C-alpha positions in Angstrom: 0.0 0.0 0.0 1.0 3.6 -0.3 1.7 6.0 2.6 0.0 9.4 2.3 2.1 12.3 3.4 0.7 15.7 4.3 0.6 17.7 1.2 -0.9 20.9 -0.2 -2.2 18.7 -3.0 -4.5 16.7 -0.8 -7.3 18.4 1.1 -9.2 16.8 3.9 -12.8 16.2 2.8 -14.2 13.6 5.2 -13.0 11.7 8.2 -14.7 8.7 9.8 -13.7 5.9 12.2 -13.6 2.4 10.8 -12.8 -0.5 13.1 -10.8 1.8 15.4 -8.7 3.1 12.5 -9.1 6.6 10.9 -10.5 6.6 7.3 -9.8 9.8 5.3 -11.5 10.7 2.1 -9.6 13.6 0.5 -9.9 15.7 -2.6 -6.5 15.5 -4.3 -4.3 17.3 -6.9 -3.6 14.9 -9.7 -0.1 16.2 -10.1 0.6 15.2 -6.4 -1.4 12.1 -6.1 -1.0 10.2 -9.4 2.7 9.5 -8.9 1.8 8.2 -5.4 -1.0 5.9 -6.6 0.6 4.6 -9.8 0.6 1.0 -8.4 -3.1 1.3 -7.5 -3.8 2.6 -11.0 -1.9 -0.3 -12.6 -3.9 -2.8 -10.4 -7.1 -1.2 -11.5 -6.1 -1.3 -15.2 -5.2 -4.9 -14.9 -8.6 -5.6 -13.3 -10.6 -3.8 -16.0 -8.9 -5.5 -18.8 -8.7 -2.8 -21.4 -6.8 -3.8 -24.6 -4.6 -0.7 -25.0 -1.5 0.6 -23.3 -1.9 2.2 -19.8 -0.3 5.6 -20.1 -2.1 8.2 -17.9 -1.4 11.8 -18.5 -0.9 13.8 -15.3 -1.1 17.0 -17.4 -4.6 16.1 -18.8 -5.9 15.2 -15.3 -4.5 18.5 -13.9 -6.0 20.6 -16.7 -9.4 18.9 -16.3 -9.4 19.6 -12.5 -8.3 23.2 -13.1 -11.1 23.7 -15.6 -13.6 22.5 -13.1 -14.7 19.5 -15.1 -13.1 16.7 -13.0 -12.2 15.9 -9.5 -9.9 13.3 -8.0 -10.2 11.8 -4.5 -8.3 9.4 -2.5 -9.4 7.2 0.4 -6.9 6.2 3.1 -6.9 4.2 6.3 -4.6 6.0 8.8 -1.9 7.3 6.4 -2.1 4.4 3.9 -3.8 5.3 0.6 -6.0 2.3 -0.3 -8.0 3.7 -3.2 -8.9 6.5 -5.5 -11.7 7.9 -7.6 -11.7 10.3 -10.5 -15.0 11.8 -11.8 -15.7 13.9 -14.8 -18.4 16.5 -14.2 -20.5 18.3 -16.7 -24.0 19.7 -17.4 -26.6 17.0 -18.4 -27.4 17.0 -22.1 -31.1 17.0 -21.5 -31.1 19.8 -18.9 -27.9 21.9 -18.5 -29.1 23.1 -15.1 -28.4 19.5 -13.8 -24.8 18.6 -13.2 -23.8 15.0 -13.6 -20.7 13.1 -12.8 -19.3 10.2 -14.9 -16.9 7.8 -13.3 -13.4 7.8 -14.9 -11.9 5.4 -12.4 -12.8 4.0 -9.1 -10.6 1.5 -7.3 -10.2 0.4 -3.7 -7.5 -2.2 -3.0 -8.9 -3.7 0.2 -10.0 -7.2 0.9 -12.4 -6.0 3.6 -15.4 -4.8 1.7 -16.5 -2.3 4.4 -14.7 0.6 2.8 -15.8 -0.4 -0.7 -19.5 0.2 0.1 -20.1 3.9 -0.5 -18.2 7.1 -0.1 -19.8 10.5 -0.4 -18.0 13.0 -2.6 -18.6 16.8 -2.4 -17.9 18.6 -5.6 -17.4 22.3 -6.2 -17.9 23.2 -9.9 -16.6 26.7 -10.4 -19.7 27.9 -12.2 -22.3 25.9 -10.2 -23.4 25.5 -6.6 -21.9 22.6 -4.5 -23.4 19.2 -5.4 -23.2 15.9 -3.6 -22.6 12.7 -5.5 -22.6 9.1 -4.1 -20.3 6.6 -5.8 -20.9 2.9 -5.0 -18.7 0.0 -5.7 -19.0 -3.7 -5.0 
């Protein structure tokens, strides 16, 4: 697993107790977190089975976050990053007043399914009010 150091690129979003260990769900700067979670990203890629080369662009992720059309979050137990989620956000095609989020990647490397259940993500889109999205994984 990956150890999470305190960084300006990772902002505390939610903290909960889990089996007497501290679980943190944090918004993250892709430029800071992607190098730290590369192993998790490779594990996710291997699990999804896409037929093309894995070559993520930190710059593309960073630009999308800066443009307000994506966010990246990490989940950690104590200081150990165990998963990540990246979501693209945009106005709904049938009603642009509704903001939707599309899952780019969601991966939690944990044999205990308790953390995998649901984590709540708060998104701030620069041109919209704060929205809340729930992302579920089995």
